[in-house]
C-alpha positions as CSV (number, residue, x, y, z in Angstrom):
1,M,0.0,0.0,0.0
2,F,2.8,2.3,1.0
3,K,4.8,1.6,-2.3
4,G,1.7,2.3,-4.4
5,F,1.1,5.6,-2.6
6,L,4.8,6.6,-3.2
7,N,4.7,5.6,-6.8
8,E,1.5,7.7,-7.2
9,F,3.3,10.8,-5.4
10,K,6.2,10.2,-7.6
11,K,4.0,10.6,-10.8
12,F,2.3,13.6,-9.4
13,A,5.5,15.4,-8.3
14,M,7.3,14.7,-11.7
15,R,4.4,16.1,-13.8
16,G,5.4,19.4,-15.6
17,N,2.8,21.6,-14.0
18,V,4.2,20.8,-10.4
19,I,7.8,21.5,-11.4
20,D,6.8,24.8,-13.1
21,M,4.9,25.7,-9.9
22,A,7.8,24.8,-7.7
23,V,10.2,27.0,-9.9
24,G,7.7,29.9,-9.8
25,I,7.5,29.8,-6.0
26,I,11.2,29.8,-5.6
27,I,11.6,32.7,-8.1
28,G,8.8,34.4,-6.4
29,A,10.4,34.1,-3.0
30,A,13.8,35.4,-4.4
31,F,11.9,38.4,-6.1
32,G,10.1,39.0,-2.7
33,K,13.5,39.4,-1.0
34,I,14.8,41.6,-3.7
35,V,11.7,43.9,-3.7
36,D,12.0,43.9,0.3
37,S,15.5,45.0,0.2
38,L,14.7,47.6,-2.6
39,V,12.1,49.0,-0.1
40,K,14.2,49.0,3.1
41,D,17.5,49.8,1.7
42,I,16.8,52.2,-1.4
43,I,13.3,53.7,-1.1
44,M,12.6,54.2,2.5
45,P,16.0,56.0,3.6
46,P,15.4,58.9,1.2
47,I,11.7,59.2,2.2
48,G,12.8,59.1,5.9
49,L,15.5,61.9,5.3
50,L,13.1,64.0,3.7
51,M,10.7,63.5,6.5
52,G,13.2,64.8,9.0
53,K,15.7,61.8,9.4
54,V,12.9,59.2,10.4
55,D,14.0,55.5,10.2
56,F,10.7,53.8,9.2
57,S,11.9,50.5,10.4
58,N,12.2,52.2,14.0
59,L,8.8,54.0,13.8
60,F,6.8,52.4,16.6
61,V,4.4,53.2,19.2
62,V,4.7,51.9,22.7
63,L,1.5,50.2,23.8
64,R,2.8,49.1,27.2
65,K,6.1,50.1,28.7
66,G,8.8,47.5,29.4
67,V,11.8,47.7,31.7
68,G,14.0,50.8,31.3
69,E,13.4,54.5,30.4
70,L,11.2,55.9,27.8
71,P,11.7,56.7,25.0
72,Y,13.2,53.8,23.5
73,P,16.0,54.7,20.9
74,S,14.9,51.8,18.5
75,L,12.4,49.1,18.1
76,S,14.9,46.4,19.1
77,A,15.6,48.2,22.2
78,A,11.9,48.4,23.1
79,Q,11.4,44.7,22.2
80,D,14.5,43.8,24.4
81,A,13.0,45.7,27.2
82,G,9.8,43.7,26.9
83,A,7.5,46.8,25.9
84,V,4.7,46.0,23.8
85,T,4.9,48.0,20.4
86,L,2.9,48.7,17.6
87,N,5.3,48.5,14.5
88,V,4.2,51.1,12.3
89,G,7.2,51.6,10.1
90,L,7.5,47.7,9.5
91,F,4.0,47.8,8.3
92,L,4.6,50.8,6.0
93,N,7.6,48.9,4.7
94,A,5.3,45.7,4.0
95,V,2.6,47.8,2.3
96,I,5.1,49.6,0.1
97,S,6.8,46.2,-0.6
98,F,3.4,44.7,-1.6
99,L,2.5,47.5,-4.0
100,I,5.8,47.3,-5.9
101,V,5.3,43.4,-6.2
102,A,1.6,44.0,-7.3
103,F,2.7,46.6,-9.9
104,A,5.4,44.4,-11.2
105,V,3.0,41.6,-11.5
106,F,0.5,43.8,-13.1
107,V,3.2,45.1,-15.7
108,L,4.2,41.4,-16.2
109,I,0.6,40.3,-17.0
110,K,-0.2,43.3,-19.1
111,A,2.9,42.5,-21.2
112,I,1.9,38.7,-21.6
113,N,-1.7,39.8,-22.5
114,T,-0.4,42.2,-25.2
115,L,1.9,39.5,-26.6
116,R,-0.8,36.9,-26.6
117,E,-3.2,39.5,-28.3
118,K,-0.6,40.2,-31.0
119,M,0.1,36.4,-31.4
120,E,-3.7,35.7,-31.9
121,R,-3.9,38.6,-34.5
122,Q,-1.2,37.1,-36.3
123,E,-2.6,33.7,-36.4
124,A,-6.0,35.1,-37.6
125,K,-4.1,36.9,-40.4
126,D,-2.0,34.0,-41.3
127,M,-5.0,31.7,-41.6
128,V,-5.9,31.6,-45.4
129,K,-9.5,30.8,-46.4
130,T,-9.7,27.6,-48.2
131,T,-13.5,27.2,-48.5
132,K,-16.6,29.3,-49.6
133,T,-20.3,28.8,-49.1
134,C,-22.6,27.6,-51.8
135,P,-25.1,30.0,-52.5
136,Y,-27.8,27.5,-53.2
137,C,-27.5,24.9,-50.5
138,C,-25.2,26.9,-47.8
139,T,-22.7,24.2,-47.5
140,D,-19.0,24.8,-47.4
141,I,-17.0,23.8,-50.4
142,P,-13.4,24.2,-51.8
143,L,-12.7,27.9,-53.2
144,N,-12.0,26.6,-56.7
145,A,-15.2,24.4,-57.2
146,T,-17.1,25.2,-60.3
147,R,-19.9,23.0,-59.2
148,C,-21.3,22.3,-55.8
149,P,-20.7,18.6,-54.9
150,N,-23.9,18.5,-52.6
151,C,-26.5,20.3,-54.7
152,T,-24.7,20.0,-58.2
153,S,-25.5,23.8,-58.8
154,E,-23.0,25.3,-61.3
155,L,-21.1,28.2,-59.5
156,I,-19.7,31.4,-60.8
157,T,-16.0,31.6,-60.0
158,E,-14.2,34.7,-59.6
159,K,-12.1,33.7,-62.7
160,A,-15.4,33.7,-64.8
161,V,-16.5,37.0,-63.5
162,K,-13.1,38.6,-64.4
163,A,-13.2,37.0,-67.9
164,K,-16.6,38.8,-68.6
């Protein structure tokens, strides 16, 4: 029983969709770390400087005092003192990270949709019409047919019209 379960799991795990999903999750996690670093190390320091040298990672509100004197110089000092804090700065960093990831995903999906539409238009353009409809019995017949194989009506071809 366990061997059958193991074989079935192996089949499931080796399917292309599962492997693609695993690769996507790994790349997504790495992308998340890059965005997190972008927010913490590149975007927030200049914004904090413009707002009067505020370090957003140390922007917090003390809900309950811990051991030691207020004000605490940093979030880690407050947490080490056992204070209960509302971590506003960390929340702002997370919101900005989310917005950047959401925007990047939107741009990616928009690009994929544009490419897909372009490919669909090209495929439709490349499709050559090979049949026409018989005006008498309304069935599809080859473009070059001069007589309908279904109702045996004689058809006027473009060549015959041009010749007149």
